[in-house]
C-alpha positions in Angstrom: -111.1 42.9 -44.4 -108.3 45.4 -45.0 -105.8 42.5 -45.6 -108.2 40.9 -48.0 -108.6 44.1 -50.0 -104.8 44.5 -50.1 -104.3 40.9 -51.3 -106.9 41.3 -53.9 -105.2 44.4 -55.3 -101.7 42.7 -55.2 -103.0 39.7 -57.0 -104.2 42.0 -59.7 -100.8 43.6 -60.1 -99.2 40.1 -60.5 -101.3 39.6 -63.7 -99.3 42.3 -65.5 -96.5 40.9 -67.7 -94.0 43.7 -66.6 -95.6 45.9 -63.9 -94.2 49.4 -63.5 -92.8 49.6 -60.0 -94.4 53.0 -59.4 -97.7 51.5 -60.3 -97.2 48.6 -57.9 -96.3 51.0 -55.1 -99.3 53.2 -55.9 -101.7 50.3 -55.9 -100.3 49.0 -52.7 -100.7 52.4 -51.0 -104.2 52.6 -52.5 -105.1 49.1 -51.0 -103.7 50.1 -47.6 -105.8 53.3 -47.5 -108.9 51.7 -48.8 -108.7 48.7 -46.3 -108.3 51.1 -43.4 -111.1 53.3 -44.6 -113.3 50.3 -44.9 -112.7 49.5 -41.1 -113.2 53.2 -40.1 -116.6 53.3 -42.0 -117.6 49.9 -40.5 -117.0 51.3 -37.1 -119.0 54.5 -37.9 -121.9 52.3 -39.2 -121.9 50.3 -36.0 -123.1 53.6 -34.4 -125.0 55.4 -37.2 -126.1 52.6 -39.5 -129.6 51.2 -40.0 -129.7 47.8 -38.2 -132.1 46.4 -40.8 -129.9 47.3 -43.8 -126.6 46.4 -41.9 -128.0 43.0 -40.9 -126.6 43.4 -37.4 -127.3 45.2 -34.1 -126.1 48.7 -33.8 -123.6 49.4 -31.0 -122.2 45.8 -30.7 -118.6 47.1 -30.6 -119.3 49.6 -27.9 -121.3 47.1 -25.8 -118.3 44.7 -26.0 -115.8 47.5 -25.1 -114.1 47.0 -28.4 -111.8 49.9 -29.4 -113.1 51.6 -32.5 -112.2 54.7 -34.5 -115.2 56.7 -33.3 -114.3 55.8 -29.7 -110.8 57.2 -30.2 -111.5 60.1 -32.7 -115.2 60.7 -32.2 -117.7 60.4 -35.0 -116.7 63.7 -36.8 -113.1 62.8 -36.6 -113.8 59.3 -37.9 -115.7 60.7 -40.9 -112.8 63.1 -41.7 -110.4 60.2 -41.4 -112.4 58.1 -43.8 -112.5 61.0 -46.4 -108.8 61.7 -45.9 -108.0 58.0 -46.5 -110.3 58.0 -49.6 -108.5 61.0 -51.1 -105.1 59.5 -50.3 -106.1 56.3 -52.1 -107.4 58.3 -55.1 -104.2 60.3 -55.2 -102.1 57.1 -55.3 -103.9 56.1 -58.5 -103.0 59.4 -60.3 -100.2 57.7 -62.4 -102.7 55.2 -63.7 -105.0 55.6 -66.7 -108.7 54.9 -67.0 -108.0 51.2 -66.4 -108.0 52.1 -62.7 -111.5 53.7 -62.8 -113.1 50.7 -61.2 -110.7 51.1 -58.3 -111.6 54.9 -58.1 -115.3 53.9 -58.0 -114.6 51.4 -55.2 -112.9 54.0 -53.1 -116.1 56.1 -53.3 -118.3 53.2 -52.6 -116.3 52.0 -49.5 -116.4 55.4 -47.9 -120.0 56.4 -48.9 -121.7 53.1 -48.2 -124.6 52.8 -45.8 -124.2 49.1 -45.0 
């Protein structure tokens, strides 16, 4: 999922006629952070999420001995990491104007989602 998010952002930068290298770097960093945050939150939801809204059984990763962020950092540490990645992603958009607002919204949605 992280690679797909990054590819989507990179494709968006390719549409610019003459992209500013600083903007390209910022967008790439944003995509890396948001992709990783998505995975961290996905791992958290595997423990804390509502199975009905998730559409999958809770605890599948743990039952399959799959390494997850909560198994490495604990739930609290994983929540902190997701928020830190969100802030880092938002910071990387600082040089961009309001055209990046949908990306700012997406960063919040990814970290605050419940499914």
